C-alpha positions, 0 to 999 in steps of 0.5 A: 500500500505504501508503494501504491499510495502515490497512484491512489492520491489521484483518486482521493475523491473516489476513495473518500467517497467509497470510505464514506459510503462504507461508514453509512452501509455499516451504520445501517447494518449495525442498526438492524439487530438493535432495532430487533432487540428493542422490538423483542424486549420492549414490545414482545416481552415487556408488552409496552404500548405504542407511543407515537414514533416509539412503536412496532410499526415505526421500528419496522419502517426504520428497519426497512429503510436501513435495508433500502438505504444499505442496498442503494449505498452498496450500488453507489459504492461499487460504482465509485470503487470500480471507477477508482480501480480502473482509473488507477490500473489505467495509469499503472498499465500506461507507466509499465508500457512506457517503462518497457519502451524506454528500456535499453537493449541490454535491459530487455535481454534480461526479460523474456517476452512472457515475463514482460507480457505477464507483468503488463497484463496479468499482474496489473490486472491483479492490482485491479482486483486489489483496488476494486474488490479488496481495498475499500471492502477491507476498510469497510470490514475493519470499520464494521468489526470495530462498530460491532465490537462497540455495539456489543460492549455497549449492550453487554460487556460480559457477553461481548467478552464471551463472543470474542473468545474465539479470536485467538484461534482465528489469528493462529489459523490465519498465520499458519495458512498465510505463508503457504498461500504466499509462497504458492502464489509466487510459483503460480505467477512464475509459471503463468509467465512461462506459459505466456512466453511459450504461447507467444514464442510458438504462435510466432514460430508456428510456421517453422514448427509445422514445416519441421513437423514438431507439433507433437514435441511442442505439445509435449513441452507445453503439456509438461508446463501445463501439468506443473501449473495444474499441480500448483493451482490445485495446491492453491485451491486446497489452501483456499478451500481450507481457510473458509470452512475453518472460519465457518467452524470457528464462527459456529463454535463462537455462536454455540458458546454464546447461546450456552452462556446466554441461556444460563443468563436468561434462565437466571433472569440476568439477561434479556431475550432480545439482548441474546438475539441481538448478540447472535445477530452481531456475532454472525455479522462479526464473523461475516467481515472476518470470513470476507477478509479470509476469502479476500486474503488470497486475493491480497496475497496474489495482488501483493506478489503482482505488486512486487513483480510490477514494481520490480520492473518499474524500479529497474531504472538502471536500464532505462534510456533517457531519450531526451537527455543531451543536446538537440541534433539538427539535421546533420550533413552525415559525416560518420566517424568511428575512432578506435572503438572497442565494444563487447556485449559481455564483458571481456568478449570483444565483438569490435576491436579497435575499429576506425573508419570515416564516411564522408557526407553523401558517400556510400559504404558497405561492410562485408564479412562472415557471420559474427564479424561485427557488421550489425553491431556497428549499426547498433552502436551508431544508433546508440542501442548500446554504448561503447566501452572504449573509443568514440563515435562521431557525427559531424565531428561531435560525439554521438553521446552528446546528442539526444537519443531521440534526435539521433535515431530520427536521423538514422533510418534502418531497413532490417533483414527481418521486416516487422509490420504492425497490425493496422494499415499500410499508411500507419505502418509507414508513418509509425505515428509521425503525423508530419508525414502526409498521404502525399509523403506516403505515396512518394515513399512507396513510389521511390521504394518501387512498392506503388504498383503492388499497393495500388492493386490492393482493395483499399490502396494505402489504407489497405489493412495489414495483418499481424507481422504483415502475414498476408504479404510476401517477403519481398512486399514486406521489404518494399514497405519497410524500405518505403517507411525508411524513405518517408522519415527522410533520414540523413543516414540511410542503413540497409542491414542485409535488406536484400537477403530474402527478396527475389531478383526483381524486387532487388532490382526495384530497390536498386533503381530507387536507392540511387535516386534517394541516396543523394545528400544522404550517407548510405551504409550497407551490410550485405552478403550479396557482394555483387550488390555493393560493387558500386559503393565508394568504399567497402570494409571487409571485417573478420573477428571484430576487426577491419581487415581490408578496405577499398573499392570493389576493384581495389579489393579484387586486386589485393586478392585477399579476403574480399576476393575470395568471398566474391569468387565464392559468391559468384560460384554460388550463382554460377555466373559472374555478372558484368559490373553494370548489372546487379549494383545497388548503388552507382559508383560515385568515383566514376 
C-alpha cells in the first residue's frame, strides 16, 4: 500500500467517497439487530404500548429503510470503487508500457517476452482486483468489526467478552495458512509467465514448427508446463478451500458458546431475550467481515506478489534510456566517424576491436564479412542501442553521446533483414505515428521504394489493412514497405542491414533503381552478403573477428586478392555466373 499510495492520491475523491459510503452501509447494518432487540424486549416481552414514533410499526419502517438505504449505498459504492480501480490500473498499465519502451537493449535481454507480457497484463490486472474488490471492502470490514465490537460492549460487556473468545484461534489459523498461500502464489505467477512466453514464442514460430513437423514435441513441452501449473493451482485451491470452512467452524463454535452462556443468563433472569438475539445477530455479522477478509486474503496475497513483480520492473531504472537527455541534433550533413572503438556485449568478449573508419557526407559504404564479424553491431552502436566501452563515435565531428537519443535515431533510418509490420494499415505502418508525414509523403515513399504498383492493386490502396507481422504479404512486399517507411522519415543516414537477403531478383532490382535516386545528400551504409550488390559503393570494409581487415573499392579489393576476393569468387560460384559490373549494383559508383 505504501508503494501504491502515490497512484491512489489521484483518486482521493473516489476513495473518500467509497470510505464514506462504507461508514453509512455499516451504520445501517449495525442498526438492524438493535432495532430487533428493542422490538423483542420492549414490545414482545415487556408488552409496552405504542407511543407515537416509539412503536412496532415505526421500528419496522426504520428497519426497512436501513435495508433500502444499505442496498442503494452498496450500488453507489461499487460504482465509485470500480471507477477508482480502473482509473488507477489505467495509469499503472500506461507507466509499465512506457517503462518497457524506454528500456535499453541490454535491459530487455534480461526479460523474456512472457515475463514482460505477464507483468503488463496479468499482474496489473491483479492490482485491479486489489483496488476494486479488496481495498475499500477491507476498510469497510475493519470499520464494521470495530462498530460491532462497540455495539456489543455497549449492550453487554460480559457477553461481548464471551463472543470474542474465539479470536485467538482465528489469528493462529490465519498465520499458519498465510505463508503457504504466499509462497504458492509466487510459483503460480512464475509459471503463468512461462506459459505466456511459450504461447507467444510458438504462435510466432508456428510456421517453422509445422514445416519441421514438431507439433507433437511442442505439445509435449507445453503439456509438461501445463501439468506443473495444474499441480500448483490445485495446491492453491486446497489452501483456499481450507481457510473458509475453518472460519465457518470457528464462527459456529463462537455462536454455540454464546447461546450456552446466554441461556444460563436468561434462565437466571440476568439477561434479556432480545439482548441474546441481538448478540447472535452481531456475532454472525462479526464473523461475516472476518470470513470476507479470509476469502479476500488470497486475493491480497496474489495482488501483493503482482505488486512486487510490477514494481520490480518499474524500479529497474538502471536500464532505462533517457531519450531526451543531451543536446538537440539538427539535421546533420552525415559525416560518420568511428575512432578506435572497442565494444563487447559481455564483458571481456570483444565483438569490435579497435575499429576506425570515416564516411564522408553523401558517400556510400558497405561492410562485408562472415557471420559474427561485427557488421550489425556497428549499426547498433551508431544508433546508440548500446554504448561503447572504449573509443568514440562521431557525427559531424561531435560525439554521438552528446546528442539526444531521440534526435539521433530520427536521423538514422534502418531497413532490417527481418521486416516487422504492425497490425493496422499500410499508411500507419509507414508513418509509425509521425503525423508530419502526409498521404502525399506516403505515396512518394512507396513510389521511390518501387512498392506503388503492388499497393495500388490492393482493395483499399494505402489504407489497405495489414495483418499481424504483415502475414498476408510476401517477403519481398514486406521489404518494399519497410524500405518505403525508411524513405518517408527522410533520414540523413540511410542503413540497409542485409535488406536484400530474402527478396527475389526483381524486387532487388526495384530497390536498386530507387536507392540511387534517394541516396543523394544522404550517407548510405550497407551490410550485405550479396557482394555483387555493393560493387558500386565508394568504399567497402571487409571485417573478420571484430576487426577491419581490408578496405577499398570493389576493384581495389579484387586486386589485393585477399579476403574480399575470395568471398566474391565464392559468391559468384554460388550463382554460377559472374555478372558484368553494370548489372546487379545497388548503388552507382560515385568515383566514376
